[in-house]
Structures are given as C-alpha cells and as structure tokens.
C-alpha positions as CSV (number, residue, x, y, z in Angstrom):
1,M,-84.4,21.8,107.6
2,Y,-84.1,22.8,111.5
3,D,-81.2,20.6,111.3
4,H,-79.4,21.9,108.0
5,L,-80.0,25.3,109.5
6,Y,-78.5,24.9,112.6
7,A,-75.0,23.5,111.3
8,N,-75.0,26.2,108.4
9,S,-76.8,29.3,109.4
10,Q,-75.5,32.2,111.4
11,F,-78.5,31.0,113.9
12,K,-78.2,28.7,117.1
13,T,-80.6,28.8,118.4
14,P,-84.6,27.5,118.4
15,A,-86.4,30.6,118.4
16,R,-84.3,32.5,115.8
17,I,-84.0,29.7,112.9
18,L,-87.8,29.2,113.3
19,G,-87.9,33.2,113.1
20,E,-86.3,32.9,109.7
21,L,-88.1,29.1,108.9
22,G,-91.0,31.2,109.6
23,K,-90.9,33.9,106.8
24,V,-90.1,31.5,104.4
25,L,-92.9,29.6,105.0
26,H,-95.3,32.8,104.9
27,V,-93.3,33.8,101.4
28,A,-94.9,29.9,100.4
29,L,-98.7,30.3,101.3
30,F,-99.0,34.3,99.8
31,L,-98.2,32.8,96.8
32,E,-100.6,30.7,97.4
33,E,-103.2,32.1,98.6
34,H,-102.4,35.9,96.9
35,D,-101.0,34.6,93.9
36,G,-102.8,31.3,93.8
37,I,-99.3,29.4,92.5
38,V,-100.4,25.8,94.4
39,P,-98.4,24.3,95.2
40,A,-95.7,27.4,96.4
41,F,-92.0,25.5,95.5
42,Q,-92.3,23.3,92.2
43,H,-87.9,22.6,91.1
44,A,-87.5,21.4,87.1
45,R,-85.5,18.4,88.1
46,A,-82.8,20.9,86.4
47,S,-83.5,23.3,89.0
48,A,-83.4,20.6,91.9
49,D,-79.8,19.1,90.1
50,G,-79.2,23.1,90.8
51,L,-79.9,23.6,94.5
52,Q,-78.2,20.2,95.7
53,A,-75.3,20.9,93.5
54,A,-75.0,24.3,95.1
55,D,-75.1,25.9,91.4
56,T,-74.2,29.6,92.6
57,E,-76.4,31.4,89.8
58,I,-79.6,29.3,90.7
59,L,-79.1,29.6,94.4
60,E,-79.0,33.3,93.7
61,R,-82.4,33.6,91.5
62,T,-83.9,31.9,93.9
63,G,-83.0,33.6,97.3
64,R,-83.2,37.2,95.4
65,A,-86.9,35.5,94.1
66,V,-88.1,34.9,97.3
67,R,-86.6,38.1,99.1
68,L,-88.6,39.8,97.4
69,K,-91.5,38.3,97.8
70,F,-91.6,38.3,101.1
71,R,-91.6,42.2,100.6
72,E,-94.2,42.4,98.9
73,M,-96.3,39.5,101.5
74,N,-95.2,41.7,104.0
75,S,-96.8,44.7,102.1
76,A,-100.0,43.9,101.6
77,W,-100.3,41.3,104.9
78,R,-98.0,43.4,107.8
79,L,-97.4,40.6,109.5
80,Y,-93.8,42.2,110.7
81,G,-92.3,44.9,111.3
82,R,-91.1,47.7,108.3
83,G,-87.9,47.0,106.9
84,A,-88.2,43.1,107.5
85,Q,-86.0,40.7,105.4
86,I,-85.2,37.1,105.0
87,D,-82.0,37.0,107.5
88,L,-80.7,33.4,105.4
89,S,-77.9,33.4,103.0
90,D,-78.6,32.0,98.9
91,Y,-78.1,28.8,100.4
92,D,-80.0,28.3,103.2
93,I,-82.8,30.3,101.5
94,S,-82.4,27.8,98.5
95,Y,-82.8,24.6,100.6
96,A,-85.6,25.3,102.5
97,C,-87.2,25.7,99.3
98,L,-85.7,22.2,97.9
99,Q,-86.8,21.3,101.3
100,L,-90.4,22.3,100.8
101,S,-91.0,21.4,97.3
102,G,-94.4,19.8,96.4
103,V,-95.5,20.8,99.7
104,Q,-99.2,22.3,99.8
105,F,-99.6,24.8,102.4
106,S,-103.1,26.9,102.1
107,S,-105.0,23.2,101.9
108,S,-108.2,22.6,104.4
109,E,-107.4,19.6,104.5
110,R,-104.0,19.5,106.5
111,D,-102.0,22.8,108.1
112,A,-98.0,21.8,107.5
113,F,-97.0,25.6,108.2
114,G,-98.4,24.2,111.7
115,D,-96.9,20.9,111.0
116,T,-93.5,22.0,110.7
117,V,-93.7,24.8,113.6
118,E,-94.9,22.2,115.8
119,I,-92.1,19.0,114.8
120,I,-89.9,21.5,115.4
121,R,-90.9,22.7,118.1
122,S,-91.4,18.6,119.3
123,E,-88.0,18.3,118.2
124,W,-86.0,20.3,120.4
125,A,-88.9,19.3,123.5
126,K,-87.3,16.4,122.9
127,R,-83.2,17.1,122.8
128,A,-83.0,19.7,125.5
129,G,-84.3,17.0,128.0
130,G,-87.5,17.0,130.4
131,Q,-89.5,18.6,128.4
132,F,-92.2,15.9,127.7
133,F,-93.6,17.8,125.2
134,T,-97.3,17.1,124.2
135,D,-98.1,15.0,121.6
136,Q,-100.1,17.2,118.5
137,H,-102.5,14.1,118.7
138,V,-104.0,15.0,121.8
139,T,-103.5,18.9,121.9
140,S,-106.0,19.1,118.7
141,L,-107.7,16.5,120.3
142,A,-108.3,19.4,123.1
143,M,-109.5,21.5,120.6
144,E,-112.5,19.8,119.5
145,L,-113.0,18.6,123.0
146,L,-113.3,22.5,124.1
147,Q,-115.4,23.3,121.1
148,F,-112.7,26.6,120.9
149,D,-114.4,29.1,119.3
150,P,-112.6,32.9,119.5
151,R,-115.6,33.6,116.9
152,A,-118.2,32.9,120.0
153,G,-116.1,34.9,122.5
154,D,-113.8,31.9,123.3
155,D,-109.9,32.8,124.3
156,L,-107.6,30.1,125.2
157,I,-105.3,30.3,127.8
158,D,-102.4,27.9,129.1
159,I,-100.9,29.4,132.1
160,C,-97.6,26.3,132.4
161,A,-97.4,26.1,128.4
162,G,-94.2,25.0,128.2
163,T,-93.2,24.8,124.1
164,G,-96.2,25.8,123.7
165,G,-97.9,22.4,122.2
166,F,-101.5,23.6,123.1
167,L,-101.5,27.2,121.8
168,L,-100.5,26.0,118.6
169,A,-103.2,23.2,118.7
170,G,-105.5,26.7,119.1
171,L,-104.0,28.8,116.0
172,D,-104.7,25.2,114.1
173,H,-108.6,25.0,115.2
174,I,-108.6,29.0,114.1
175,R,-107.3,28.5,110.9
176,R,-109.9,25.3,110.3
177,L,-112.3,27.4,111.8
178,L,-111.9,30.2,109.2
179,V,-111.6,28.0,106.3
180,V,-114.6,25.4,107.0
181,G,-117.1,28.4,108.7
182,P,-119.0,31.0,107.5
183,V,-116.1,33.6,107.5
184,A,-114.3,31.4,104.5
185,A,-114.5,35.0,102.3
186,E,-112.1,36.3,105.4
187,T,-109.8,33.5,104.8
188,T,-105.9,35.6,104.0
189,E,-103.7,35.2,106.9
190,N,-103.9,38.4,107.8
191,A,-107.5,38.0,109.4
192,F,-106.0,34.3,110.9
193,T,-103.3,36.3,112.9
194,K,-105.8,39.2,114.0
195,L,-108.0,37.0,115.6
196,A,-105.7,34.6,117.1
197,V,-103.5,37.3,118.6
198,E,-106.6,38.6,120.5
199,S,-108.1,35.0,122.0
200,V,-104.8,33.2,122.8
201,G,-102.1,33.6,125.2
202,G,-100.0,31.8,127.9
203,Q,-98.0,32.0,131.1
204,E,-94.5,30.0,131.4
205,I,-92.0,29.9,134.2
206,D,-88.8,28.9,133.0
207,D,-86.7,31.5,130.3
208,E,-85.6,29.2,127.6
209,V,-88.6,27.2,126.9
210,C,-91.0,30.1,126.9
211,S,-88.7,31.8,124.5
212,I,-89.5,28.8,122.3
213,A,-93.1,28.6,122.7
214,N,-93.3,32.1,121.7
215,A,-90.5,31.4,118.5
216,S,-92.9,29.0,117.4
217,L,-96.3,30.8,118.0
218,A,-94.6,34.0,116.0
219,A,-93.2,31.7,113.5
220,R,-96.8,30.3,113.2
221,L,-98.3,34.0,112.4
222,G,-95.6,36.3,111.8
223,L,-96.0,38.7,115.1
224,A,-92.8,40.9,114.7
225,G,-91.6,41.7,118.5
226,R,-95.3,40.6,120.1
227,D,-94.9,38.3,122.9
228,L,-98.1,35.3,123.4
229,V,-96.1,33.9,125.9
230,S,-95.7,35.9,128.9
231,R,-92.8,34.6,132.0
232,G,-94.1,34.0,135.3
233,D,-94.7,31.6,137.8
234,S,-98.6,30.6,137.6
235,L,-98.6,29.4,140.8
236,A,-97.1,32.5,142.7
237,P,-99.5,34.4,145.7
238,G,-101.0,37.7,142.4
239,A,-100.2,35.9,139.7
240,F,-102.7,37.0,138.1
241,A,-104.3,40.1,139.6
242,P,-105.8,42.7,137.7
243,G,-103.8,44.9,135.7
244,R,-101.6,42.6,133.6
245,K,-101.1,43.8,129.9
246,D,-101.3,40.5,129.0
247,G,-105.0,41.1,130.2
248,M,-104.8,37.2,132.4
249,Q,-106.6,36.9,135.4
250,L,-109.0,34.8,137.4
251,A,-112.4,34.3,136.4
252,R,-112.2,35.5,133.3
253,H,-111.5,32.9,130.7
254,R,-113.4,31.1,128.4
255,C,-110.7,27.6,127.7
256,A,-108.3,26.7,129.3
257,A,-105.7,23.7,128.2
258,S,-102.7,22.6,129.9
259,N,-99.7,19.6,130.6
260,P,-98.8,20.6,133.9
261,P,-96.0,18.9,135.5
262,F,-96.6,15.8,137.0
263,G,-95.0,13.4,140.0
264,S,-96.3,12.4,143.2
265,R,-92.7,13.4,144.8
266,I,-92.8,16.4,142.5
267,T,-94.7,18.8,145.5
268,V,-95.1,22.6,146.7
269,K,-93.8,23.0,150.1
270,D,-94.1,27.0,150.8
271,P,-97.5,27.7,152.6
272,R,-98.0,31.5,151.7
273,V,-98.2,29.3,147.7
274,L,-100.6,26.9,149.3
275,S,-102.8,28.7,151.5
276,Q,-104.4,29.5,148.0
277,F,-105.5,26.8,147.1
278,V,-108.7,24.9,148.9
279,L,-106.9,21.7,147.9
280,A,-104.0,22.0,149.5
281,Q,-105.5,23.3,152.6
282,R,-106.7,20.7,156.1
283,S,-109.4,20.9,158.0
284,G,-108.8,23.3,161.2
285,K,-109.9,20.2,163.4
286,Q,-107.3,18.0,162.0
287,A,-104.6,20.8,161.8
288,A,-104.6,21.4,165.5
289,L,-105.0,18.1,167.1
290,A,-102.0,16.8,164.7
291,G,-99.9,20.0,165.0
292,L,-99.6,20.7,162.1
293,E,-99.9,23.4,159.3
294,E,-103.5,24.1,158.6
295,V,-101.7,23.6,154.4
296,A,-100.6,20.1,153.5
297,P,-97.9,20.3,151.0
298,R,-99.3,18.7,147.4
299,S,-98.4,17.8,143.4
300,L,-97.6,20.4,141.5
301,D,-100.3,18.5,138.6
302,V,-102.9,19.2,141.9
303,L,-102.8,22.5,142.3
304,F,-102.6,23.9,138.5
305,L,-106.7,21.7,138.2
306,E,-107.1,24.0,140.8
307,R,-105.0,27.2,139.5
308,N,-106.9,26.5,136.1
309,L,-110.1,26.5,137.1
310,Q,-110.0,29.8,139.1
311,M,-108.7,31.1,135.8
312,L,-112.1,30.2,134.1
313,E,-115.6,32.0,133.5
314,P,-118.1,31.2,136.1
315,G,-120.8,28.8,134.4
316,K,-119.0,29.2,130.9
317,G,-115.4,28.5,130.9
318,R,-113.6,24.9,129.8
319,L,-110.6,23.5,131.0
320,A,-109.0,20.8,129.2
321,I,-105.8,19.6,130.9
322,V,-103.7,16.3,130.9
323,L,-103.4,14.8,134.5
324,P,-101.2,11.2,135.9
325,Y,-104.4,8.6,136.0
326,Q,-104.0,8.8,139.8
327,L,-105.7,11.8,140.4
328,L,-109.1,10.0,137.9
329,S,-108.8,7.0,139.8
330,G,-106.7,5.9,142.5
331,P,-108.7,5.7,146.3
332,D,-105.5,8.6,147.6
333,T,-106.9,11.3,145.8
334,L,-110.9,10.9,146.1
335,Y,-110.8,14.4,148.5
336,V,-109.5,15.6,144.3
337,R,-112.7,14.0,142.6
338,T,-115.1,15.5,145.2
339,W,-113.5,18.8,144.8
340,L,-113.6,18.5,141.9
341,L,-117.1,17.2,140.8
342,R,-118.1,20.2,143.3
343,N,-116.8,22.8,141.0
344,A,-116.6,21.4,137.8
345,V,-119.1,19.9,135.5
346,L,-117.3,17.3,134.0
347,Q,-117.4,16.5,130.1
348,A,-114.8,13.9,128.9
349,V,-112.7,12.3,129.7
350,I,-110.1,10.3,127.8
351,D,-107.5,7.8,128.6
352,L,-104.9,7.9,126.5
353,P,-102.6,5.4,125.7
354,A,-99.5,4.4,127.6
355,E,-96.9,5.3,124.8
356,T,-98.4,9.1,124.8
357,F,-95.2,10.3,126.6
358,Q,-92.8,7.5,126.2
359,P,-89.4,7.2,125.9
360,H,-89.9,10.0,128.3
361,T,-92.0,9.0,131.3
362,G,-93.8,5.6,131.8
363,T,-96.9,7.6,133.4
364,K,-99.8,6.7,132.6
365,T,-102.7,10.0,131.5
366,A,-105.8,10.9,131.2
367,L,-107.1,14.1,129.1
368,L,-109.6,15.8,131.2
369,V,-112.7,18.1,129.9
370,V,-114.4,20.3,132.6
371,R,-117.6,23.0,132.8
372,K,-116.7,25.3,135.6
373,R,-119.5,25.8,137.3
374,E,-121.9,28.8,137.8
375,T,-121.2,28.1,141.9
376,P,-120.1,25.0,143.4
377,L,-122.1,22.5,145.2
378,T,-122.7,22.0,149.0
379,S,-122.3,19.0,148.6
380,L,-122.3,16.8,145.2
381,G,-125.7,14.7,144.9
382,E,-127.1,11.8,142.3
383,R,-129.8,14.1,140.7
384,E,-126.6,15.5,138.4
385,D,-128.3,15.1,134.7
386,G,-126.6,15.3,131.5
387,R,-123.5,12.5,130.1
388,V,-119.8,12.1,130.2
389,F,-117.9,11.4,126.5
390,M,-115.4,8.8,127.6
391,A,-112.3,7.6,125.1
392,S,-109.7,4.9,125.0
393,P,-107.8,5.5,121.8
394,R,-105.2,2.4,121.5
395,W,-103.0,4.1,119.0
396,I,-100.4,7.3,119.5
397,G,-98.4,7.3,116.1
398,H,-94.9,6.5,117.7
399,D,-94.1,2.9,119.9
400,R,-92.6,3.0,123.4
401,R,-89.2,3.8,122.0
402,G,-90.5,6.9,120.6
403,N,-90.2,5.6,117.3
404,P,-93.2,6.1,114.7
405,M,-95.4,3.8,113.9
406,Y,-97.5,2.9,110.4
407,R,-100.5,2.4,109.4
408,T,-100.5,-1.5,107.2
409,A,-102.4,-2.2,104.1
410,A,-103.9,-5.1,103.1
411,D,-101.1,-7.0,102.4
412,G,-99.4,-6.1,104.8
413,K,-96.9,-3.5,103.8
414,E,-96.7,-0.5,105.8
415,T,-98.6,2.7,104.5
416,G,-96.8,5.8,105.6
417,V,-100.1,7.2,107.4
418,L,-99.3,7.4,111.1
419,L,-100.4,5.0,113.2
420,A,-103.1,6.8,115.7
421,D,-106.9,6.6,116.1
422,F,-107.2,10.4,117.3
423,D,-109.0,10.9,114.3
424,E,-111.9,8.5,115.2
425,V,-112.5,9.7,118.3
426,S,-113.1,13.7,117.1
427,R,-115.4,11.8,114.4
428,A,-117.2,10.2,117.3
429,F,-117.3,12.9,120.1
430,R,-119.3,15.0,117.1
431,S,-121.0,12.6,116.7
432,F,-121.8,12.7,121.0
433,I,-122.9,16.3,120.8
434,V,-125.8,15.6,118.7
435,G,-127.7,13.4,120.6
436,K,-125.3,10.4,119.3
437,D,-123.9,6.9,120.1
438,P,-120.1,7.3,120.2
439,G,-119.7,3.5,120.1
440,D,-121.8,3.9,116.2
441,T,-118.5,5.9,114.9
442,Y,-116.2,4.1,117.1
443,E,-116.2,1.3,118.6
444,Y,-113.3,2.4,121.9
445,C,-116.4,5.5,122.6
446,F,-118.5,5.8,124.9
447,G,-121.1,8.1,126.8
448,V,-121.3,7.4,130.5
449,P,-124.2,9.0,132.6
450,L,-123.0,11.8,135.3
451,K,-125.0,10.4,138.0
452,S,-123.0,7.1,137.2
453,I,-119.7,8.9,138.5
454,V,-121.2,10.3,141.0
455,R,-122.4,7.4,142.7
456,D,-119.6,5.4,142.9
457,R,-118.1,5.6,146.0
458,L,-114.6,6.1,144.7
459,L,-116.1,8.3,142.6
460,R,-113.6,7.3,139.4
461,M,-114.4,9.0,136.4
462,N,-111.1,7.6,134.4
463,A,-112.6,5.3,130.9
464,L,-111.3,1.9,131.7
465,Y,-114.1,1.8,134.9
466,H,-117.1,2.9,133.4
467,S,-115.9,0.8,129.6
468,P,-119.1,-1.2,128.5
469,R,-117.1,-3.5,128.5
470,L,-116.1,-4.3,131.7
471,A,-119.1,-2.6,133.1
472,G,-121.3,-5.6,131.1
473,A,-120.1,-7.4,134.3
474,T,-123.3,-5.4,136.5
475,R,-125.1,-5.6,133.8
476,R,-124.9,-9.5,133.1
477,T,-124.7,-9.9,137.8
478,R,-128.5,-7.9,137.3
479,A,-129.4,-10.3,135.0
480,L,-128.9,-12.9,137.2
481,V,-130.9,-11.5,139.7
482,R,-133.8,-11.1,138.1
483,S,-133.4,-14.5,137.2
484,G,-133.7,-15.7,140.8
485,W,-129.9,-15.3,141.8
486,R,-128.7,-13.7,144.6
487,T,-126.1,-11.5,145.1
488,A,-123.2,-10.3,148.6
489,K,-120.0,-8.3,148.0
490,L,-116.8,-9.8,149.0
491,R,-116.3,-8.3,151.8
492,E,-119.8,-9.6,152.9
493,L,-118.7,-13.2,152.5
494,T,-115.3,-13.5,154.1
495,S,-113.7,-12.7,157.5
496,R,-110.9,-10.4,156.1
497,I,-109.4,-8.8,153.0
498,F,-106.0,-7.0,153.1
499,Y,-102.1,-7.1,152.9
500,P,-99.4,-5.8,155.4
501,G,-98.2,-2.3,155.6
502,R,-95.0,-1.6,153.7
503,F,-91.9,-1.5,156.0
504,K,-87.8,-2.5,155.6
505,R,-87.7,-6.1,155.3
506,H,-84.2,-7.4,156.4
507,Y,-83.2,-10.5,154.8
508,V,-81.6,-13.1,155.9
509,D,-79.0,-16.1,155.3
510,H,-81.4,-19.3,155.1
511,F,-80.5,-21.4,157.7
512,P,-83.4,-24.5,159.8
513,G,-86.3,-21.9,160.4
514,A,-86.0,-19.3,158.0
515,V,-89.4,-18.4,157.0
516,P,-89.5,-18.8,152.8
517,F,-90.4,-15.0,151.2
518,L,-92.2,-14.9,148.2
519,G,-93.0,-12.1,145.9
520,G,-96.2,-11.6,144.1
521,A,-94.9,-13.5,141.0
522,N,-94.4,-16.7,142.5
523,I,-97.9,-16.7,143.1
524,T,-99.1,-19.2,140.5
525,E,-95.7,-21.2,140.1
526,L,-96.1,-24.3,141.0
527,T,-92.6,-25.1,143.0
528,P,-90.9,-21.4,143.5
529,V,-87.1,-20.9,143.8
530,I,-87.1,-19.3,147.4
531,D,-83.5,-17.0,147.5
532,K,-85.2,-15.0,150.5
533,W,-85.9,-15.4,153.6
534,L,-87.0,-14.1,156.7
535,M,-86.3,-14.3,160.9
536,P,-89.4,-16.4,162.4
537,D,-89.8,-13.4,165.0
538,G,-88.6,-10.4,162.8
539,P,-91.1,-7.7,162.6
540,K,-94.6,-7.6,161.3
541,M,-94.4,-11.5,160.2
542,E,-97.7,-12.5,161.3
543,E,-99.2,-9.6,159.0
544,L,-97.1,-11.3,155.9
545,R,-97.6,-14.8,156.8
546,V,-99.8,-16.5,154.5
547,R,-102.3,-19.7,155.1
548,T,-103.3,-22.7,153.7
549,G,-106.5,-22.1,152.2
550,W,-106.4,-18.1,151.8
551,I,-107.1,-16.9,148.6
552,L,-104.0,-14.6,147.1
553,V,-104.6,-11.2,144.8
554,T,-101.7,-9.8,142.9
555,R,-102.5,-5.6,143.8
556,S,-99.6,-4.0,141.8
557,G,-97.7,-4.7,138.4
558,S,-99.7,-7.3,137.0
559,T,-102.9,-6.6,139.0
560,G,-105.8,-9.0,139.2
561,I,-103.4,-12.8,139.2
562,V,-105.3,-14.7,140.9
563,S,-104.5,-18.2,143.6
564,S,-104.4,-19.3,146.1
565,V,-101.9,-20.6,149.7
566,P,-101.4,-24.7,148.8
567,P,-100.8,-26.7,152.4
568,A,-96.3,-26.4,151.6
569,W,-96.9,-23.1,152.0
570,D,-98.4,-22.0,154.9
571,G,-96.7,-19.7,157.3
572,F,-94.5,-18.7,154.1
573,A,-94.2,-14.5,154.3
574,M,-95.9,-12.9,151.3
575,S,-95.3,-9.4,149.8
576,E,-97.2,-6.5,150.3
577,H,-98.1,-6.6,147.1
578,V,-100.1,-9.3,147.5
579,I,-103.8,-8.9,148.6
580,R,-104.9,-11.7,150.7
581,V,-109.1,-12.9,151.1
582,V,-109.1,-14.9,153.9
583,P,-112.8,-17.2,153.6
584,A,-114.9,-17.0,156.2
585,V,-115.4,-19.9,158.7
586,G,-118.5,-22.4,157.8
587,G,-120.0,-19.2,154.5
588,V,-119.8,-20.1,150.6
589,A,-117.1,-22.0,149.6
590,P,-113.3,-20.6,149.6
591,E,-113.1,-23.0,146.5
592,Y,-116.8,-21.5,144.7
593,L,-114.9,-17.6,146.2
594,L,-111.2,-18.8,144.0
595,A,-113.4,-19.9,141.2
596,F,-114.7,-17.2,140.8
597,L,-112.4,-14.6,140.7
598,R,-110.7,-16.9,139.0
599,S,-113.7,-16.7,136.1
600,R,-113.7,-14.2,133.3
601,H,-116.2,-12.2,134.7
602,G,-114.6,-12.0,137.8
603,Q,-111.5,-11.0,136.5
604,E,-113.6,-8.1,134.6
605,Q,-114.8,-6.8,138.1
606,L,-111.0,-7.1,139.3
607,A,-109.9,-4.8,135.7
608,R,-112.4,-2.5,136.4
609,G,-110.7,-1.1,139.6
610,V,-107.1,-1.1,138.1
611,F,-105.7,2.8,138.7
612,G,-101.6,4.2,139.2
613,S,-99.9,6.2,137.4
614,V,-96.8,4.8,136.5
615,I,-97.6,1.5,138.3
616,D,-101.1,-1.1,138.2
617,E,-102.6,-1.1,141.2
618,I,-105.9,-2.2,142.9
619,S,-107.1,-1.4,145.7
620,V,-108.8,-4.0,149.4
621,E,-111.8,-1.4,148.9
622,H,-112.5,-2.4,144.3
623,V,-111.7,-6.1,145.8
624,G,-114.1,-6.3,148.9
625,D,-116.3,-4.3,146.4
626,I,-117.3,-6.9,144.3
627,D,-119.7,-8.6,143.5
628,V,-120.0,-12.4,144.0
629,P,-123.0,-14.2,142.1
630,L,-124.3,-17.1,144.2
631,P,-126.9,-19.9,142.6
632,D,-130.4,-20.1,144.0
633,N,-129.9,-23.5,144.9
634,G,-126.2,-25.0,145.7
635,G,-125.3,-28.1,143.3
636,L,-123.2,-24.9,141.5
637,I,-121.6,-24.2,144.2
638,A,-121.4,-27.7,145.3
639,R,-120.1,-29.1,141.9
640,V,-117.5,-26.1,141.4
641,E,-116.3,-26.9,145.7
642,T,-115.6,-30.3,144.2
643,L,-113.6,-29.7,141.1
644,V,-111.3,-27.5,142.9
645,R,-110.9,-29.3,145.7
646,K,-109.7,-31.9,143.6
647,A,-107.1,-29.3,141.6
648,E,-105.7,-27.8,145.1
649,Q,-105.1,-31.0,145.8
650,T,-103.6,-32.2,142.9
651,R,-101.5,-29.4,143.4
652,Q,-100.4,-30.0,146.4
653,D,-99.3,-34.1,145.8
654,S,-97.5,-32.3,143.0
655,I,-95.2,-30.4,145.0
656,A,-94.7,-32.8,147.3
657,A,-93.3,-35.2,145.0
658,I,-91.3,-32.9,143.1
659,A,-90.0,-32.2,146.5
660,E,-89.3,-35.5,147.0
661,A,-87.0,-37.0,144.4
662,T,-85.4,-33.9,144.3
663,E,-84.5,-34.3,147.9
664,L,-83.6,-37.9,146.4
665,I,-81.2,-36.9,144.4
666,D,-79.6,-33.7,146.4
667,D,-79.0,-36.4,149.1
668,E,-77.3,-38.6,146.7
669,V,-74.9,-35.7,145.1
670,Y,-73.8,-33.5,148.2
671,C,-73.8,-37.1,150.4
672,D,-69.8,-37.4,151.8
673,R,-68.2,-40.2,149.9
C-alpha cells in the first residue's frame, strides 16, 4: 500500500501517506467496533474484479462509502479536527480497501492497525539509510519487561525516539491492556487515544526522523495537529529544564525505553555536554596528573544510558534500553556497570540474536531493564536481594540479510509464520514475576541472583556469562572439590598470560633470517602457508615471538581455539589476536593444561568470557581466572601428560616429514639444468 500510494497518490512523504492511510484504518476500526461489521472490508469476487480493473462506477461507490463512514466515525470519536476528510482519490481509497479485505482490525489477538503503521515506518527507515529501526519483537518485549501500565500512573518516554518504534509498541501495549483489563467496557478507540496521549511522548534530534515518528503515532491515534514527539537534542545542557510544554523533565517519569545510537567511534567531545554526566568525568587526580580536562570523550550510548536514568522518578522509574554487548560484559566498560549497579537495580537482560540489526549493522546488542534506586549506593556490596530475569532468544524473524524466516511444519514445509521466539520469552517472564522458574516455560530463559553479578570481579551482566549451560562448569568444579580434587586459577599455574599490544607492523620480503608471522587462523594448522615476514630486529619482536611449549588461545574473532607451539615454530612471530599462556617451570605439566583448555569443561569456561559488540573477544583476565581442576592424585595428570606429549611429538614429526618431502620436490624443480 505504501509503494502504491507513493507512486499513484499526490502525497510523496511518509508522513502524509501514513496520515491518509490512518484515516482509512480508523474507518475499518469504526465499522468493526461500532457497526459490528467484521472484518470491515469484504469484497465479493465481482467487486474485487471491478476494483482491480479500475471500474469507474465501483471506484466512485467505494470512495463515497468510505468518506461517508469517515465523517460518521469522526463525529462519534472526534479523533480528527472538525471538517477533516480523506484526501485520497477514489482509486487510491479503493486500492487500500482491496488490500485490507479480510483483515480484522478489532481483534484482541493482534493489533493489525499497529502492525500496518509499524511496517510502513520500518520500511521507510530502512530505505532512508542510517536509521537502524528497532525490530517490533524487541520493542514489544520491552513493554512487557517494563510492565508498563498507564492505568497505574505510568508514563512512557523515549528521548531518542527515532521513528517512534518504542512509542508505537507502547500504544500497542495500552490497547492490549484495555482489551483484557478491568476496563474492558471502555475499549473504544476514543478511550484508547485519550489514555495514550496522556502517557506517551518522546524527543528526537533529526527533523525528518521526528516527522515520521509523529506521522506514525498520528496515524495510529488519529491525532490532528498534535505532535507526541518533540524535536530537540536530548543531551544538550538544560534540555529537560522545568516548564516544557510536553512535560518532559528530569526525575519525573515512570518508564523510559530507547535504542540510542551506538558505536565506539561516535563520541561526544564538547565539555559543556560532558560535564552533565558522571560517566564522562575523570577523577580530579587523574585530570591533574595528566594535564587533561576533567571530562573525557564518551560514546553516545554511554551518555544516553545516564540521561535516561536521570529522567526517571527515583525508586519507581524503569528503563528498557538497547545497548551494545560490550557495555554489559567488556573489561573496558567496567566503570559503566559499576555506576549502573550503584544507581539502579538490574531487573532483566536479554541477549538479542545476532541478526537483530542486520543487514544494517552486525553489532551485537542486548536489551537491558533496570529500576532507578531511591538513592544511589556509595559502594557495591554482596547483600543485594532479588533475582534478574535473563534470556537468549534464538530467532527474530529474519536472517542476516534481512530476509524473512518462517517456521517449518513437521513435513518440512514453511508455515508462513515468522520464525521468532520472543513470545516464548514473554511467557517465561510472566512466570518469572510470579515466582516460577522461567526455564520451565522456555529453556532459553533463566533467573540469576543479583548478588552473583555483584560478586563477579568484572560485574558481567550479559546472559551468556550466566547461562546455566555454561555456568554448569562452576557447579561441576565445586562437585570435584567435594570429592577430593583441588582447583587453582590458571594464572596461579603459569608464569605469564599475555598478548602483545597493537602496533604497526612492517612486513618485508622473505630473506634468510626473516621471521615468519602467523595469525590466529594458523595456530591449528600442521604446515601453515607463510606469506608474511618481519625483520628479526623489528619493534616489539620479543613480544611477538612465541616459544616451544607455550599454549595459544585465540582471543578475538573465533575465540577460544586452543593450540600449542611446536619446536618447528619456536621463535616465530604471532598475531596480537592470540593469547600466550606460558606454563610455570616445575609446575603442573603443560600438557595437562593444554588438554584441559581443549576439553569440554575448559571450553565452557572460555566461552563464558566472550564479550564484544562487533567482534567476539575474550580477555587475558578471564583466561587467568579459569578454574583448573586438579585430581587428588597424580595418576590422571601423568596419563594425560603422556598422551599429549605423544601427540605433540607426532605433530612435530609430521611437520618435519612434510617439510623434507616438499624440499625434495623444490630441489628438483628449481635446480639449474
């Protein structure tokens, strides 16, 4: 319908198209709720054929009937201004009615009106470029997790509203509450609009994006001349000072939902803006010693996280926000999580599927839900009560190219139902809030004691880290201890765990004495193809070199791949994407450590530490914190050591044999004849 109206009607902007289409949709609702005609638009075969053939008489009759019904609807519901009319042509009205034939708009099972507006909004956002609209599965789940209910005094704001996805989800949520709640008698569009206008609002910095947000909301509500989204910079000093016409101000609101711009390269540097935020402040001592400003550049996602919390009413305000995965799990963002846990109570974390924002961006994200504390904590303690709902939904209805994915039936045929499991997550959350185990409802959901997050040295709050499947490694380790084993941190059994820092490498052509350079993809290869060479006296060479017997662990990209350095690679240079684990001399056999890190138990512990929003990473600190179980007698270690030593010797022999064989051929082919 959007493409048709853009091409055929006199309206060429998403705002006007949505406005006109909204009028037709409100006629459909009126026919069903007031006149009892369900579905609103039903066309006999002859009528449908006539519409498709653009029969003038049928087009005029359809257009006249819809316009008359619009005036009747507006007289009863007063959604539009006096004298408002549908400005589409008879042909365009008829086309829309034909496309909507058979659709039920008053169903309590699905908000077809809201879905229509959402589809057009998201299509516009995708085509406009740069607007990574938030999938409707995410926005709807956010309303569920917030437990947003304007009947209980809640309002909903989005201070970087974009095209209005979260606010539309709020409207959809309100309508569902009215249909199933105690005020079911008031399920008229008029009552819905009144409640929505009183409780929903937002702000957006971009004029064009702001206009599409308001057009989407207006089409959904039938508002005339009233914008629910204001244009403005939500990070500007004094942005939410008292006295605003829309009533948005600091420390006032019950619910906020947002998907702020994210990206480590998108940073705010203006000290006037940064000075408003605790998360942008260096300590006075740091600034004085370094001769720097007392504020540091910060990414937009970090600043919007704090600004959203500033907007909430202490003790009652709740926030649902989409954040890059790095903020919830990376070691470099520990300061963000420390601040967050001091100022808010963590309520839910949803690791979103990798495809959520694809194909526009591959950034991994999570949906975080918190409640603002009455007063901030001065320090974190382990006596936090309560549990956090966590989930890792697997599907979001489309693949990484943005193509729809559908569920398949038992016979392997597509059902036409989008492949997404967010409804299952919603049901699991509803069981969680009444004290049940969410895993009994859906296996990819679980509860985590808040104190277990606070006790973690890095305060990791991503669902992956706390997943029962991976956290089971900890339980198994404890069981081993009870049976007589002992455990030690990997860092206690090694002399060093490190990787070289990043610096510019200068590759050279091969010459006798040039140092081969290997990347992370090479570490499991028997005879890697070497096409990069470094000068033996180049910068950082000693940091880059690896030595026989060291253990190698890939730390980015394909994380957690484990190998060792055979004698043939002694002195080779290795990429900084590979962590070096140097076994302690005279300690636990390095062969046992190698086998352990390759074992299922070791791999689960490595996997728990994965972080990163674009590229998966694990840190040296996490690798060092891995618990290594050690049997109560040396028999098992000795057997493992013997097997691994035999395997490593076979590997070295194979490398030498292959090298000798290829040299024989090269000597013959390249000899002078």
